[in-house]
FIMAR-737736 format. One record per residue: residue in one letter; x, y, z of N, C-alpha, C in turn. Coordinates in pm, whole numbers, plus 32768, in hexadecimal, padded with zeros to 4 digits. Last residue first. Layout:
<votis>
AXYZXYZXYZ;...
</votis>
This chain:
<votis>
A75D84E28848B75C24DC2843575E84DF083BD;I76DE4E59858A76814E9B852876714E3C84C8;P773B4E8786C7773E4E35866276C14E73860E;A77E04FB68748776E4F5F874F776A4F1D86C9;K79394FA2879978CF4FE5874C78614F688745;K79D14F7D88DF79BD4F498847792D4F9A8812;E7ABE500889A57A43500389817A254FDA88F9;D7BAE4FF48A3B7BAB4F9D89C87B124F9289AE;T7B9450798B1B7BE250C48AC47BE3507E8A44;T7A2D50698B847AB950328B957AFD50748B22;G792950A08B6B796D50F38BAE7A0B50B58BE1;W78CC4F648ACC78B44FF38AE278F5504A8B6A;S79084E638AB3797D4EBD8A9A79504F578AAE;S781D4DDB8AE8788C4DC68B4679034E388B28;V77A24E0E89F477654E4B8A6E77DE4E5E8AE6;W78284D508949781C4DF1892C78014E2D89A3;D77E74C6189C778844C8D89BF787E4D37898C;L76E24C77899D771D4C5A8A2C77B14CA48A35;V76CE4C548886768A4CC088CA76CE4CC98958;T774F4B66886777954BD1880D77534C538862;D76B74AAD8902774B4AB4892E776E4B2F88E2;A75C44AA4888875CA4AE9890376544AFE8922;S75EB4AF4872475E34AA3878175E94AF88804;F75104BCA865A75894BB68692757D4B508707;T74524C09851E74674BDA85BF74E44BCB85F1;L73BC4BF88435740B4C67846074114C7484FB;G73074B5283A4739B4B1183D573E74B818418;A721A4B8E837372834B9C82EA73144B61831D;E71974B41844D71744AE683D271ED4B048362;V71E74C2784F372174BA98515720C4B3F8492;D71874D0A845772274CF3845672414C4C847C;A70724CC4848170A54CA8840671394CB783F5;L707A4CE68599705E4C5F8554709A4C4984DE;A70A84DF0858C71004D9A85C270E04D198593;E6FBF4E69851C70274E6384ED70A64E168515;L6EF24DF785DB6EF84DC685536F734DE48503;T6F5D4EB386A06F5A4E2186AD6F4D4DDA8624;E6F074F9D86456F9E4F82865C6FA74EED8669;E6DFE4F91863C6E474F9085BD6ECB4F7F85C4;N6DD64F6D875C6DA84F0B870B6DDB4F158679;R6E24506B878D6E5D500B87EC6E594F858787;Q6D73511C872F6E0C510F87016E3B50A18720;Q6C8350C587976C9550B787126D2A50C986E1;I6CC9510C88B26CA6508A88946CC1506887F0;K6CCE521588796D4751DF88C26D25515B8881;R6BC65256883C6C41527487E46CBE5238880F;M6B44521C89346B2A51C888B26B9651DB8851;H6BA552EC89CE6BB6525B89F96B9B5204897E;A6B2E53D2894E6BC953CF89566BE75336896E;V6A2F538E894F6A4C53A688C36AFE539988DE;Y69EC53AD8A7A69E653218A296A395324899F;G6A5754BD8AAE6AA254508AE96A7853C38A95;K699055208A186A13554989F16A5F54CD8A2A;V68A854DB8ABB68B354B68A35694A54C689FE;L68E155608BA768CA54D48BA068EF549A8B1B;Y68E656648B6A695D56328B9A695555848B86;Q67D6566D8B1E682456988AC668B056598B03;V676C56548C28675155E08BB767A555F68B57;A67B9572C8CAE67F256968CD867D7563A8C86;A672C58068C2667A757E78C2B6805576A8C4C;S662D57BC8C6E665957B78BD966FC57938BDD;E662057B78D86660E57388D47663D572F8CAF;T675B58838DD766BC58748DD066A057EC8D98;L6853585D8ED0681C58588E4B677B58388E45;G68E358708FC168AA58E28F99688058D58EF3;Q69335780902E697257AD8FC5695E58408F8B;K6824573A90AD68BD574D90F4691C579390A8;A678F571E8FDB67845796901F67EE579A9082;A67DD562F8F8D67F356918F2B67F4571B8F80;F6792558690476829559390406837560D8FD3;A667755A0904D66B755D790B56763560890A2;L664555568F45661E55C78F5A667E56038FDD;F667C54428F8466D154818F0C66C8550A8F32;E65BE5401903A663C53F2906666A8544F8FE1;K64C954208F8964D854689019658F546D904D;R650A53558ED464F553E08EC4650654408F1D;L64F752768F766555527B8F3C656253188F10;D63E352898FBA644C5281902B64D452B38FEC;E635952898EBF636852EE8F1C63CA52F78F79;P63F351E68DB463C251C78E3B63CC523D8E70;V63EB528C8C74642E524B8CD663F352418D67;R63BA52D08B25637F52B68BB363D7525C8BF7;G641253ED8A75641F53548A7F63EF53488B17;R645854D5897863FF54A989E46434542189FC;V650555F18927651E5574892C64C155388998;I64F45709884F64BA56E088CB64E5563588C0;K660A579487A66592576587A2656D57208820;S66B658D087436697585D8790660C581D879E;P67AE598586896721594D869C671D58DB86E9;M68B85A4386ED687A59C786AA67FF59A086D5;
</votis>
């Protein structure tokens, strides 16, 4: 896969600390930056997914697809018993 150079300015003391940690892991500066960018992208994907799931959940609430706390607690309380109940379904 082709790659591009990414440039950015960081304080020198932060760069030195970053490189020291990278060296302890046996990483070159380039490999450490790639690792950092991959981690950032993965983190942002999780945030984006969480936001989308939140919007979906809010739409469900607005549509009235909810259960009372008593219904959910009754279902959860039945877990592991001989009379285990099926999950409430909207």
